[in-house]
C-alpha positions, 0 to 999 in steps of 0.5 A: 535514503532515511527521509525514503524510510521515513516515509515508508514507515509514515504509509506503513501505518495505514494499511497496519491500521486497516488489517486490524479493523478485521478483528476490531469489526468482528468482536465488537461492531455490529455484523448486520450494518456494514454500509452503517459501519461504512458511513459511520467510518468515513464520516467523522473521520473527515469531519476530524480532518476537516476542523483540523485543517479547516479548509473548503475545496477551492475551484477544481477540488470540488469535482475532484472530491467528489470523484476521488471520494467515490472511487476511494471511500464510497463505491470502494466500500460498498464492493466490498460490502458485496464481496464480504457476503459473496466470497472467502476472506482468502480469495477476495484478499489475494485479489485485492493483493493484485493492487501493487501490480494495478498501481504500477500500471495505472502510475505508468498510464496516468501519472508518468511512472516507469515500470520497474522490473524489480517492484513488478517482481516484488508485486508478484511474490506479494500475490503468492505470499498472500495466497499462501497467508490465507490459504486454507478457507474452502468456501466455494466462490461467486463470480458476483463476487470475483468480478465485486472484488476486481473491480473494487481493487481497480477503482481504488487503485484508480483513485489512488493514482489519480490522487497522486496525479492531481496533488498541486501542493494542497495538504494532504489532510484537507484532500483526505477530508473532502473525500472521506465526507464525499465518501461517506456522504454518498454512502449515507442515502444507500445506508438509509435505503439498504439498513434503515436506520443506524445500528444501537451500540453498546459502550464497547462498540463506541469505543470500536467505532471510535478506533476505527474511524480515527485510527483506521480511517482519519489518521490511515488515510492521511498516512496513505495519501502522504505517502503517495504524494511522496513514494513511487506508487508501485512501493505504495502499493507494495507497503499496502500488501502489510494489511492481510499480514496485520490481520493475521498477525492480530489474529494470532495474537489477539483471537489464538489463531494459528499459523502452519508452515505455509502460512509462515511461508506466505508471511515471508514471501510478501515481506520479501515483496515488500522490500524489493518494492523500495527504492533503496532496495532498487538502488543496492540492486542497481548498484550491484548490477553495475558493480558486476559490469564493470571491469577493471581498466589501465589508466591511459600510458601506465604500464602493466605489472608484466611490462613492468618486469620484463622492461631491459634496465640499463646499467649505470656507467661506474667510474673508473676511479672507485 
């Protein structure tokens, strides 16, 4: 159990780091170059992990890295760029909060994991909690934005499950570096065509890009895929709900934003959903159900207390000379 929770905590690094990118991007990075931001985020992170491992793809990992890099980095980042232009943050985050349920279904279809009721209930709570946590944004939603958000959620969920299914003992850092490099190289020509030259950055911008690339990408993706290799997909997906939670809490701590009663309620519901998806919580509930369904049984041949009370005792004869 301690090992499971350790990997849950490692996995949690990813969504917390991803949640911090909202504030860092808003405060320090250029707002008019999101595609270049994605390239600068993915390529240096991939190169850093590649230098640490110094291992090139081999065999099937050449095309697997291209597929995973496309799903988890390239197309995903491009769709998120479109979503950011067309949807309010609350709606986009609520749609992305359906990812745990999608990952459970996809893991059942492609990775042979069983669908379990308690994590599914946790996923439902997580979706409702995120909706409450981010309520209040009244910007009109565009159908194209909704479609892009749903597609981004499905493609990234599929990419995560494929990464889980294809694990074959290859170390996590290598697999993560190959995906980031493939996705970054896919985005590079798109950024050149759509946005032109790379954006200029001052000292604060360079530090922010370094944080987003090293911490929120290299470290975060390595932690995420390490969790996927060792935990059920539903558990990892529910841990991912810490992403909007971290974004909201950092807004409160660093940007002076305030939470109302509904946001506090949503925060509690999200955390409850995350806990329900953990293997230890599922085992505790299973033990509780077994305990409620167990009836005390007497051992074979044992007499009940009532039988002992009503048993006729034969007195021992008293000697005549007493």
